[in-house]
Steps between C-alpha positions, in 0.01 A plus 500: 500500500761447769749214480604340827871456421576324827242231428622466142858462622392245757320291239803521271736394778290206609444379145870529422593310815248223436611469138866471594412250773296281264775505237758403762277222631438364150873518428571296812249241378667475160842475664372219723371306200832554324687374805272195512567417135874540550496268800287244316738506202789427734316203648398657830171597653389856554177480695572818694565704185179375337296563815641852529421570136142379538456710815625808313261436210211442740578828677504682164167346403344588834623861475348532153175341618488741796552795265216381278284454811571859607411630156171307492395589855588870472335543159 
């Protein structure tokens, strides 16, 4: 059996990059919700922060759904 180390490294690099990207995107969503709550507690409106948070969460959900789609189609 021969292991293709270049392909294995490529898969590792892509999965690491996607994981870090999804974590960063989710963190931005949580920070946006936190900013919205802070602004609401101070009596202001934070529509932009809430919209940004929802966009980040939607992007995370779509990335996960795309990953599941790839797994199902390639299986």
